[in-house]
NUKE-88031 format. One record per residue (C-alpha): residue number from 0; x, y, z. Coordinates in Angstrom, 1 decimal. Each point is the difference from the previous one (the first is absolute). Example, Ala and Ser with C-alpha at 12.3 -4.5 7.8 and 13.67 -1.06 7.14 Angstrom:
BEGIN
> 0:12.3:-4.5:7.8
> 1:1.4:3.4:-0.7
***
This chain:
BEGIN
> 0:0.0:-0.1:0.0
> 1:1.3:3.5:-0.9
> 2:0.4:2.4:2.9
> 3:0.1:3.1:-2.1
> 4:-2.4:2.7:1.0
> 5:-2.9:0.7:-2.4
> 6:0.5:3.5:-1.2
> 7:-2.1:2.3:-2.1
> 8:2.8:-0.4:-2.7
> 9:-0.9:-3.8:0.0
> 10:-3.7:0.8:-0.6
> 11:1.0:2.5:-2.7
> 12:2.1:-2.7:-1.7
> 13:-3.0:-2.3:0.0
> 14:-2.2:2.6:-1.6
> 15:2.5:0.9:-2.5
> 16:1.1:-3.5:-1.1
> 17:-3.4:-1.8:0.5
> 18:-2.4:2.7:-1.1
> 19:-1.4:-2.2:-2.8
> 20:-0.7:-2.9:2.3
> 21:-1.5:2.1:2.6
> 22:-2.2:1.7:-2.5
> 23:-1.2:-3.3:-1.3
> 24:-0.7:-1.3:3.4
> 25:-1.9:3.3:0.7
> 26:-2.1:-0.6:-3.1
> 27:-0.6:-3.7:1.2
> 28:-1.1:1.4:3.4
> 29:-2.4:2.4:-1.6
> 30:-1.5:-2.8:-2.0
> 31:-0.4:-2.1:3.2
> 32:-1.7:3.1:1.5
> 33:-2.3:0.3:-2.9
> 34:-0.9:-3.7:0.1
> 35:-0.8:0.3:3.7
> 36:-2.3:2.9:-0.7
> 37:-1.8:-2.1:-2.6
> 38:-0.5:-2.9:2.4
> 39:-1.3:2.3:2.7
> 40:-2.6:2.3:-1.4
> 41:-0.1:3.7:1.2
> 42:-1.7:0.9:3.2
> 43:-1.8:3.1:1.2
> 44:-0.5:1.2:3.5
> 45:-2.7:2.2:1.4
> 46:-0.4:1.3:3.5
> 47:-3.0:1.2:2.1
> 48:0.3:1.8:3.3
> 49:-2.2:-0.5:3.2
> 50:-0.1:2.5:2.7
> 51:-0.3:-1.1:3.6
> 52:-1.4:2.9:2.1
> 53:0.8:0.4:3.7
> 54:3.2:-0.7:1.9
> 55:1.8:-3.1:-1.1
> 56:3.3:-1.5:1.5
> 57:2.7:-1.4:-2.4
> 58:-0.6:-3.6:1.0
> 59:-3.8:0.4:-0.6
> 60:0.7:1.4:-3.5
> 61:2.2:-3.0:-0.6
> 62:-2.8:-2.2:1.1
> 63:-2.4:1.7:-2.5
> 64:2.6:-0.6:-2.8
> 65:-0.1:-3.7:0.8
> 66:-3.7:0.1:0.0
> 67:-0.1:1.6:-3.4
> 68:2.0:-2.8:-1.5
> 69:-1.6:-2.7:2.0
> 70:-1.3:-3.2:-1.7
> 71:-3.5:0.9:0.9
> 72:0.1:3.3:-1.9
> 73:1.9:-1.4:-2.9
> 74:-2.4:-2.9:-0.5
> 75:-3.1:2.2:0.1
> 76:1.7:2.3:-2.6
> 77:0.7:-3.0:-2.2
> 78:-3.6:-1.2:0.3
> 79:-1.2:3.5:-0.9
> 80:2.2:0.4:-2.9
> 81:-0.5:-3.6:-1.3
> 82:3.0:0.2:-2.4
> 83:0.5:-3.2:-1.9
> 84:3.0:-2.0:1.2
> 85:0.7:2.3:2.9
> 86:-0.5:-1.5:3.4
> 87:0.3:1.6:3.4
> 88:3.4:-1.5:0.5
> 89:1.3:1.3:-3.2
> 90:-1.5:3.4:0.6
> 91:1.6:0.3:3.4
> 92:3.5:0.2:-1.8
> 93:-1.4:3.0:-2.0
> 94:-1.1:2.2:2.8
> 95:1.9:2.0:2.8
> 96:-0.7:2.6:2.5
> 97:2.2:2.4:2.1
> 98:-0.5:2.7:2.6
> 99:0.6:3.6:-1.3
> 100:0.1:3.3:1.9
> 101:-3.3:1.4:1.3
> 102:-1.6:-3.2:1.1
> 103:-0.4:-1.1:-3.7
> 104:0.2:-3.7:-1.2
> 105:1.0:-0.2:-3.5
> 106:-1.2:-3.1:-1.8
> 107:1.6:-1.1:-3.2
> 108:-1.1:-2.5:-2.6
> 109:1.8:-1.4:-3.0
> 110:-1.4:-1.4:-3.2
> 111:0.7:-0.7:-3.6
> 112:-2.0:3.1:-1.2
> 113:-0.5:3.4:1.4
> 114:-3.7:-0.5:0.3
> 115:0.3:-3.1:2.0
> 116:2.6:1.7:2.2
> 117:-2.4:2.8:0.7
> 118:-2.9:-2.3:0.8
> 119:2.1:-2.1:2.3
> 120:1.3:2.9:2.0
> 121:-3.6:1.6:0.4
> 122:-1.5:-3.4:0.9
> 123:2.7:-0.8:2.5
> 124:-0.6:3.5:1.7
> 125:-3.6:-0.4:0.3
> 126:0.1:-3.6:1.3
> 127:2.5:1.1:2.6
> 128:-2.1:2.9:1.3
> 129:-2.9:-2.4:0.2
> 130:1.8:-2.8:1.8
> 131:1.8:2.5:2.3
> 132:-3.4:1.6:0.9
> 133:-1.4:-3.5:0.7
> 134:2.9:-0.9:2.3
> 135:-0.2:3.2:1.8
> 136:-3.8:-0.4:0.7
> 137:0.2:-3.5:0.8
> 138:3.0:0.1:2.3
> 139:-1.2:2.7:2.4
> 140:0.5:-1.2:3.5
> 141:-3.4:-1.0:1.5
> 142:0.8:1.1:3.5
> 143:1.0:3.5:-1.1
> 144:-3.2:0.2:-2.1
> 145:-2.1:-0.9:3.0
> 146:1.7:2.4:2.2
> 147:-0.5:2.8:-2.6
> 148:-3.6:-1.0:-0.4
> 149:-0.5:0.1:3.7
> 150:1.6:3.4:0.3
> 151:-2.4:1.3:-2.6
> 152:-2.9:-1.3:1.9
> 153:1.1:1.6:3.2
> 154:0.4:3.3:-1.9
> 155:-3.5:-0.3:-1.3
> 156:-1.4:-0.8:3.4
> 157:2.0:3.0:1.4
> 158:-1.5:2.3:-2.6
> 159:-3.5:-1.3:0.8
> 160:0.7:0.7:3.7
> 161:1.2:3.5:-0.7
> 162:-3.2:0.6:-2.0
> 163:-2.0:-1.1:3.0
> 164:2.0:2.1:2.4
> 165:-0.5:3.0:-2.3
> 166:-3.8:-0.5:-0.1
> 167:-0.1:-0.6:3.7
> 168:1.8:3.2:0.7
> 169:-1.8:3.1:1.2
> 170:-1.9:1.3:-3.1
> 171:0.3:3.4:1.2
> 172:2.4:2.6:-1.2
> 173:2.1:0.2:3.1
> 174:3.7:0.2:-0.3
> 175:0.6:-3.4:1.7
> 176:-2.4:-1.8:-2.4
> 177:1.5:1.5:-3.1
> 178:3.4:-0.6:1.1
> 179:-0.9:-3.7:0.8
> 180:-1.5:-0.6:-3.5
> 181:3.0:1.7:-1.7
> 182:2.5:-2.3:1.8
> 183:-2.1:-3.0:-0.9
> 184:-0.1:1.0:-3.7
> 185:3.7:0.6:0.1
> 186:0.5:-3.5:1.5
> 187:-2.2:-1.5:-2.8
> 188:2.2:1.8:-2.7
> 189:3.3:-1.2:1.6
> 190:-1.2:-3.6:0.0
> 191:-1.1:0.2:-3.7
> 192:3.4:1.6:-1.0
> 193:1.8:-2.8:1.9
> 194:-1.9:-2.7:-1.7
> 195:0.5:1.6:-3.3
> 196:3.8:0.1:0.6
> 197:0.0:-3.6:1.2
> 198:-1.7:-1.1:-3.3
> 199:2.4:2.0:-2.1
> 200:3.0:-1.5:1.9
> 201:-1.2:-3.6:-0.5
> 202:2.8:-1.7:-2.3
> 203:-2.6:-2.3:-1.6
> 204:-1.8:3.2:-1.4
> 205:3.1:1.4:-1.6
> 206:1.6:-3.2:-1.3
> 207:-3.1:-1.3:-1.5
> 208:-0.2:2.9:-2.4
> 209:3.0:-0.7:-2.3
> 210:-0.2:1.8:-3.3
> 211:1.2:-1.0:-3.4
> 212:1.7:3.0:-1.4
> 213:-1.3:-0.1:-3.6
> 214:0.5:-2.6:-2.7
> 215:3.3:-1.2:-0.9
> 216:1.8:1.7:-2.9
> 217:0.4:-2.1:-3.1
> 218:3.7:-0.7:-0.6
> 219:1.5:1.4:-3.1
> 220:3.3:-2.0:0.1
> 221:1.2:-3.5:0.7
> 222:1.0:-1.1:3.4
> 223:3.7:-0.7:0.5
> 224:1.8:-1.9:-1.3
> 225:-1.0:1.2:-3.5
> 226:1.1:-1.4:-3.3
> 227:2.6:2.8:-0.3
> 228:1.3:-0.6:3.4
> 229:0.3:-3.7:-0.6
> 230:1.9:0.5:-3.2
> 231:2.5:2.5:1.6
> 232:0.3:-2.1:3.1
> 233:0.7:-3.0:-2.0
> 234:2.7:1.8:-2.0
> 235:1.6:1.5:3.1
> 236:-0.1:-3.3:1.9
> 237:1.8:-1.9:-2.8
> 238:2.6:2.9:-0.4
> 239:0.7:-0.1:3.7
> 240:0.3:-3.7:0.1
> 241:2.4:0.1:-3.0
> 242:2.2:2.5:1.8
> 243:-0.1:-1.8:3.3
> 244:0.8:-3.3:-1.9
> 245:3.1:1.5:-1.5
> 246:1.1:1.4:3.4
> 247:-0.7:-3.4:1.6
> 248:2.1:-1.7:-2.7
> 249:2.8:2.4:0.5
> 250:-0.1:-0.5:3.8
> 251:0.1:-3.7:-0.6
> 252:2.8:0.1:-2.5
> 253:2.9:-2.3:1.0
> 254:2.3:0.9:-2.9
> 255:3.4:1.2:1.1
> 256:1.0:3.5:-0.7
> 257:3.3:0.7:1.6
> 258:3.5:-1.3:-0.9
> 259:0.6:-1.6:3.4
> 260:-3.2:-1.9:0.0
> 261:0.7:-1.4:-3.5
> 262:3.6:-0.9:1.0
> 263:-1.2:-1.8:3.1
> 264:-2.6:-1.9:-2.0
> 265:2.6:-1.3:-2.5
> 266:2.7:-0.5:2.5
> 267:2.6:1.9:-1.9
> 268:1.7:3.4:-0.3
> 269:-1.2:3.1:-1.8
> 270:2.4:1.0:-2.6
> 271:-1.7:3.2:-1.1
> 272:-3.1:1.6:-1.4
> 273:-0.4:1.0:-3.5
> 274:-2.4:2.4:-2.0
> 275:-2.2:-1.0:-2.8
> 276:-1.8:2.6:-2.0
> 277:-3.6:-0.6:0.8
> 278:-2.6:-0.8:-2.6
> 279:-3.6:-0.8:0.5
> 280:0.4:-3.4:-1.8
> 281:2.6:-0.9:2.6
> 282:-2.7:-0.8:2.6
> 283:-2.5:-1.3:-2.5
> 284:-0.3:-3.8:-0.3
> 285:0.2:-1.6:-3.4
> 286:-3.0:-1.7:-1.6
> 287:-2.9:0.7:-2.3
> 288:-3.6:-1.0:-0.3
> 289:-3.3:1.6:1.4
> 290:1.3:-0.3:3.5
> 291:3.2:1.9:-0.6
> 292:-1.9:2.5:-2.1
> 293:-2.5:0.5:3.0
> 294:2.8:0.4:2.5
> 295:1.7:2.6:-2.3
> 296:-3.3:1.8:-0.5
> 297:-0.6:0.2:3.8
> 298:3.6:1.0:0.7
> 299:0.6:-3.0:2.2
> 300:2.8:-1.4:-2.2
> 301:2.6:1.9:2.0
> 302:0.5:0.2:3.7
> 303:-1.2:3.1:1.9
> 304:2.0:-0.4:3.2
> 305:3.4:0.6:-1.6
> 306:1.3:3.4:1.0
> 307:0.5:2.6:-2.7
> 308:3.4:-0.4:-1.5
> 309:2.5:2.5:1.0
> 310:1.9:2.1:-2.5
> 311:3.5:-1.2:-0.6
> 312:3.1:1.6:-1.3
> 313:1.3:-0.4:-3.5
> 314:0.8:-3.3:-1.8
> 315:3.6:0.1:1.1
> 316:-0.9:0.1:3.7
> 317:-2.2:-3.2:-0.6
> 318:2.8:-1.8:-1.8
> 319:2.3:0.7:2.9
> 320:-2.2:-2.0:2.3
> 321:0.1:-3.1:-2.3
> 322:3.8:0.3:-0.3
> 323:0.4:0.1:3.8
> 324:-2.2:-3.2:0.3
> 325:2.2:-1.7:-2.6
> 326:3.2:1.2:1.8
> 327:-1.3:-1.6:3.3
> 328:-0.7:-3.2:-1.8
> 329:3.5:-0.2:-1.3
> 330:1.3:0.5:3.5
> 331:-2.0:-2.7:1.4
> 332:0.4:-2.7:-2.6
> 333:3.1:-1.9:-1.1
> 334:1.1:-0.2:-3.7
> 335:-1.6:-1.1:-2.2
> 336:-2.9:1.9:1.2
> 337:-3.3:-1.4:-1.3
> 338:-3.4:0.6:1.7
> 339:-3.6:-1.0:-0.5
> 340:-2.3:3.0:0.2
> 341:-3.4:-1.0:1.4
> 342:-2.8:2.2:-0.9
> 343:-3.6:-0.7:1.4
> 344:-2.5:-0.4:-2.9
> 345:-2.2:2.9:-0.4
> 346:2.4:2.5:1.4
> 347:0.6:2.0:-3.1
> 348:2.0:2.8:2.0
> 349:2.5:-2.6:1.2
> 350:0.3:-1.6:-3.4
> 351:0.9:3.2:-1.6
> 352:2.5:0.7:2.8
> 353:1.5:-3.5:-0.6
> 354:0.4:1.0:-3.7
> 355:1.7:3.2:0.8
> 356:2.3:-1.8:2.5
> 357:1.0:-2.5:-2.7
> 358:0.8:2.9:-2.4
> 359:2.1:1.7:2.6
> 360:1.7:-3.1:1.1
> 361:1.1:-1.2:-3.5
> 362:2.1:-3.1:0.5
> 363:1.2:0.5:3.6
> 364:-1.9:-1.3:1.6
> 365:-2.0:-2.3:-2.3
> 366:-3.7:0.2:0.8
> 367:-2.8:-2.3:-1.1
> 368:-3.5:1.0:0.6
> 369:-2.8:-2.5:1.0
> 370:-3.6:0.7:0.8
> 371:-1.4:-1.7:3.1
> 372:-3.6:-0.5:0.8
> 373:-0.9:1.0:3.5
> 374:-2.8:-2.5:0.3
> 375:2.2:-3.0:-0.8
> 376:3.7:1.3:-0.1
> 377:2.4:-2.2:-2.0
> 378:3.6:1.1:-0.5
> 379:2.2:-1.9:-2.6
> 380:2.7:-2.3:1.6
> 381:3.4:1.5:0.5
> 382:2.4:-0.3:-3.0
> 383:2.9:2.3:-0.1
> 384:-1.6:2.9:2.0
> 385:1.5:1.1:3.3
> 386:-3.4:0.8:1.6
> 387:-3.1:2.0:-0.7
> 388:-0.9:3.6:0.1
> 389:-3.7:0.9:0.7
> 390:-1.3:3.2:-1.7
> 391:-3.5:1.1:1.0
> 392:-2.0:3.2:0.6
> 393:-1.1:1.2:3.4
> 394:-3.7:-0.4:1.0
> 395:-0.8:-2.8:-2.3
> 396:0.6:-3.2:1.9
> 397:-0.7:-1.6:3.5
> 398:2.5:-1.4:2.4
> 399:-1.4:-3.5:-0.8
> 400:0.5:0.4:-3.8
> 401:3.6:1.2:0.5
> 402:0.6:-2.8:2.3
> 403:-1.2:-2.5:-2.6
> 404:2.4:1.6:-2.6
> 405:3.0:-0.3:2.5
> 406:-1.0:-3.7:0.6
> 407:-0.2:-0.6:-3.7
> 408:3.5:1.5:-0.5
> 409:1.2:-2.3:2.8
> 410:-1.6:-3.0:-1.7
> 411:1.9:0.9:-3.2
> 412:3.2:0.1:2.1
> 413:0.3:3.8:-0.6
> 414:1.1:2.3:2.9
> 415:-1.9:3.2:0.0
> 416:3.2:2.4:-0.1
> 417:-1.9:3.3:-0.2
> 418:-3.2:1.8:-0.6
> 419:-0.7:3.0:-2.1
> 420:-3.3:2.0:0.5
> 421:-1.3:1.9:-3.0
> 422:-2.3:3.0:0.3
> 423:-1.9:2.1:-2.8
> 424:1.0:3.5:-0.3
> 425:-1.1:3.0:-2.1
> 426:2.5:1.4:-2.4
> 427:0.4:3.2:-2.0
> 428:0.3:-0.4:-3.8
> 429:3.7:-0.6:-0.4
> 430:2.0:2.1:-2.2
> 431:1.5:-2.8:-2.2
> 432:2.9:0.6:-2.5
> 433:-0.5:-1.1:-3.6
> 434:1.1:-3.4:-0.9
> 435:0.1:-1.3:3.7
> 436:-2.8:-2.5:0.6
> 437:-1.8:-0.1:3.4
> 438:1.2:-2.4:2.5
> 439:-3.3:-1.3:1.0
> 440:-0.6:-1.4:-3.5
> 441:2.7:-2.6:0.6
> 442:-1.4:-1.2:3.4
> 443:-3.4:-0.5:-1.5
> 444:1.4:-2.2:-2.8
> 445:2.2:-1.8:2.5
> 446:-3.0:-0.8:2.2
> 447:-2.0:-1.6:-2.7
> 448:2.9:-1.9:-1.3
> 449:1.0:-1.5:3.4
> 450:-3.4:-0.5:1.6
> 451:0.2:-3.6:-0.4
> 452:3.5:-0.5:1.2
> 453:2.5:1.0:-2.8
> 454:3.5:1.2:1.0
> 455:1.1:3.5:-0.4
***
């Protein structure tokens, strides 16, 4: 697993080098979203509001919300609407209720047409008011009702007694009789006002008078998720999954990138690093057919996780690196110096580097290039060679694959005398003199000629 931190530059590299694949996957996600919208027809939602007069606590409002969506109310609505194929159980998934500010219960209904959604919301609101009123009137405490009735009877008896006292008072116009009748009338008025306030304060009187605040408005747009939302959501989901998949693949990448790791996997010494002018075809696998054409069209025929090649110096500086590698080989090998150059199959950068190395080495040391499959590595048996030189590019092979190449060299009785790591670089157009052929033409020809094991 790679321990490299995922940076914005990594995401930018994914977007830059895999934009065709990401665009294709986004289109596929949009098509999946469209197919989902076809399977699930559009829905419309309408809402009706019910006002609850009086003083209500929050828990009481929540209780009324549960009552509004109870099975009893929904079953009655389903029976009243009598929609074909829609039962109370199915209708229960289409309705909802919530408490809003100001003692208002907002009841919503969802249906496949705006008209049905409006009818469902209105019918739910009316059935809720009817059922709530029935619950309130039927659940009044009998003891409290008896006490209230007894109190009213006592008040009526008191009023009757006041009338009798007023009639029995001195009918004259004395100050005492007038004052007595006035006090009795004031007492009667106070009792009537107290009973009126008692009736007004009765919770059953307030809570039984719930009001539907007008018919539900007919919806003008689809309820989310709409078809457009599904299409955009599918495209965005597939795009993000593709990016996350690339990041996860990079995180799980076990290819060795540093020279010490490569040298440790092969169990040999690093002789140097060389530069190879980078080309897009260097990382593109060979092959044809529809599959290769599709990979090329989507831009997945080349690796995206390879860092952008750095700009190198002139051609003379690159040739110096190859000459130094050849000098180290001459120092490490006895005469006559013959080596087997092992290049993993599919590593075009390493193959070009091996060809350039042959061109710079000339006849000392004598190099013979062989391609080795990393799946089942096989190296020719030792003949006159003094060992094997492994040439490969960084970030292309795992430790297990390189260990397999080292074991194949040991099976062929070849000692790995050194390792050369090749890396792609960007070059400026060289100022070539007339009549002087480029050096990279000879390595390419040498690579093709010695890919199967010819001597150089």
